[in-house]
C-alpha positions in Angstrom: -0.1 -0.3 -0.6 1.2 3.6 -0.7 2.3 5.8 1.9 0.0 8.6 3.4 1.9 11.5 4.7 4.1 11.6 7.6 2.4 12.2 11.2 4.2 15.7 12.0 3.4 15.7 15.9 7.2 14.9 17.3 7.1 11.5 19.6 6.7 11.7 23.4 9.5 12.7 25.1 11.5 14.2 22.3 12.1 17.9 22.6 9.3 20.6 21.8 9.5 22.2 18.7 10.3 25.8 18.7 8.2 28.1 18.2 8.5 30.2 14.7 6.7 33.0 13.8 4.7 32.4 10.3 7.8 33.0 7.3 7.6 32.1 3.5 10.1 31.4 1.6 11.2 34.5 -0.4 13.8 34.1 -2.2 16.9 31.4 -4.0 20.4 32.5 -5.1 21.6 30.3 -7.9 25.8 29.7 -8.2 26.3 30.2 -12.1 28.8 29.9 -14.4 28.0 32.2 -18.1 25.7 34.6 -15.4 25.2 37.0 -18.9 23.6 33.8 -20.1 21.4 33.0 -17.0 20.9 36.7 -16.7 19.1 36.3 -20.4 17.6 33.3 -19.5 15.5 34.3 -16.7 14.5 38.0 -18.0 14.0 37.3 -21.9 11.7 33.5 -21.2 10.8 34.3 -17.7 9.7 37.7 -17.6 12.1 38.6 -14.6 14.0 42.1 -14.3 17.4 43.2 -13.5 17.1 44.8 -9.9 20.8 45.3 -8.6 24.1 44.2 -10.5 26.7 44.2 -9.1 30.5 42.8 -7.6 31.0 41.2 -4.3 34.6 40.4 -3.7 35.9 38.0 -6.1 32.2 37.7 -8.2 29.7 38.9 -9.3 26.0 39.6 -7.8 22.9 39.8 -10.2 19.3 40.4 -8.2 16.3 39.8 -10.6 12.3 39.7 -9.1 9.0 39.6 -11.0 7.2 41.4 -7.7 8.1 45.4 -6.6 7.2 43.5 -3.5 10.5 41.5 -2.9 13.7 43.6 -4.2 15.1 40.2 -5.6 13.2 36.9 -6.1 16.2 35.3 -7.3 20.1 36.0 -7.1 22.7 34.7 -9.7 25.9 34.1 -8.2 29.0 33.6 -10.1 31.8 30.8 -8.7 30.3 27.6 -10.0 33.3 25.9 -11.3 32.9 25.0 -15.8 31.2 21.4 -16.1 30.3 21.2 -12.7 26.6 19.2 -12.0 23.7 21.6 -10.7 22.9 20.6 -7.5 19.2 22.0 -7.7 17.0 19.2 -7.7 13.9 21.9 -9.0 12.5 25.5 -8.5 8.9 25.6 -9.2 6.5 28.5 -10.0 2.7 28.1 -9.4 0.5 28.6 -11.8 -3.6 28.7 -11.7 -5.3 26.6 -14.0 -4.8 24.1 -16.8 -4.7 27.0 -19.1 -1.8 29.0 -17.5 0.1 25.7 -17.6 -0.9 25.5 -21.3 0.2 29.1 -22.0 3.5 28.5 -19.9 4.1 25.5 -21.8 3.6 27.4 -25.3 5.9 30.5 -24.1 8.2 27.7 -23.0 8.6 26.2 -26.4 8.2 29.6 -28.4 11.2 30.4 -26.5 12.9 27.5 -27.9 13.3 26.1 -24.9 14.1 22.2 -26.1 13.6 19.6 -23.1 10.0 19.8 -21.7 9.1 16.8 -19.2 4.9 17.5 -18.8 4.3 15.0 -15.7 0.9 14.2 -13.8 1.9 14.2 -10.2 -2.2 13.5 -9.5 -2.2 16.5 -7.1 0.1 18.8 -9.4 0.1 18.9 -12.8 3.6 20.3 -14.2 5.5 21.0 -17.1 9.8 20.7 -15.9 12.3 22.4 -18.2 15.9 23.4 -17.4 17.7 26.5 -17.8 20.5 26.9 -19.9 23.1 25.7 -16.7 20.9 22.5 -16.4 19.1 23.8 -13.5 15.2 22.5 -13.3 12.5 24.3 -13.4 8.5 23.9 -13.1 5.7 25.1 -13.8 2.2 23.8 -12.2 -0.9 23.9 -11.3 -2.8 22.3 -8.7 -5.5 19.4 -9.1 -9.0 19.2 -7.2 -7.5 15.7 -5.7 -4.6 14.8 -3.5 -2.9 11.3 -3.7 0.6 10.3 -1.8 3.3 11.1 -3.2 5.7 10.1 -4.9 3.3 9.7 -8.0 4.0 10.6 -11.8 2.6 9.9 -14.9 3.2 11.6 -18.5 0.7 14.4 -18.6 -0.7 14.6 -22.3 -1.2 18.2 -23.8 -2.9 17.0 -26.5 -6.0 16.0 -24.3 -8.3 18.7 -23.8 -8.6 20.1 -20.4 -12.0 17.6 -19.3 -10.1 14.6 -20.6 -7.0 15.5 -18.6 -9.4 15.7 -15.7 -10.7 12.7 -16.5 -7.9 10.8 -16.4 -6.2 11.7 -13.9 -9.3 11.1 -11.4 -9.7 7.7 -13.0 -6.1 6.3 -12.2 -5.7 8.2 -8.9 -8.9 7.5 -7.3 -8.5 3.9 -6.8 -5.5 5.2 -4.7 -6.4 4.4 -0.8 -4.8 7.9 -0.4 -7.4 9.5 -2.6 -9.1 12.4 -1.4 -10.4 15.9 -2.4 -7.5 18.5 -1.7 -9.2 20.3 0.3 -10.4 17.6 2.5 -6.5 16.5 3.0 -5.6 20.6 3.5 -8.1 20.8 6.2 -6.9 17.4 8.0 -3.2 18.6 7.6 -4.0 22.1 8.7 -5.5 20.7 12.3 -2.3 18.6 12.8 -0.1 21.3 12.2 -1.7 23.8 14.4 -1.6 21.2 17.1 1.8 20.3 16.7 2.2 24.4 17.3 
């Protein structure tokens, strides 16, 4: 049987979890080989704007954002050795609905991004792609359902939205972990609240 989400409560007798203020992920820093090539990709393909750019020590930093609230959402930092592999598993961008996901995918195709990996995760529909230095990126939108992860099937964009919904639901509703995402979120929210 498939695993369900892990119980987040500390075990009896273990140290209490510290109380944190509310926080969100703010930005990521990526070590790069060719900063000009990377700035070009993130600005022309993904629509970021350069907020600031300049030297720091022996390196150079470029700060990128798509939102005036955040001075930077991505920092590109020189210093990654030529030929070294990416250490980033992936950076993910949420879009709202399949129409937006289709538009994001088409933008990548139009920009000449060669490698796309359309994926159905059951709880999300995704398009993975790679920047010029091999860092994996993702556009995704939530589905209405939860199914235990990891779950991975190919997402067929030749299907209509209605067909994609039907195919995903039929594939995951037989899984014992399947439930409406809203029910799963409510349950997990209560569990997280009980942890403090």
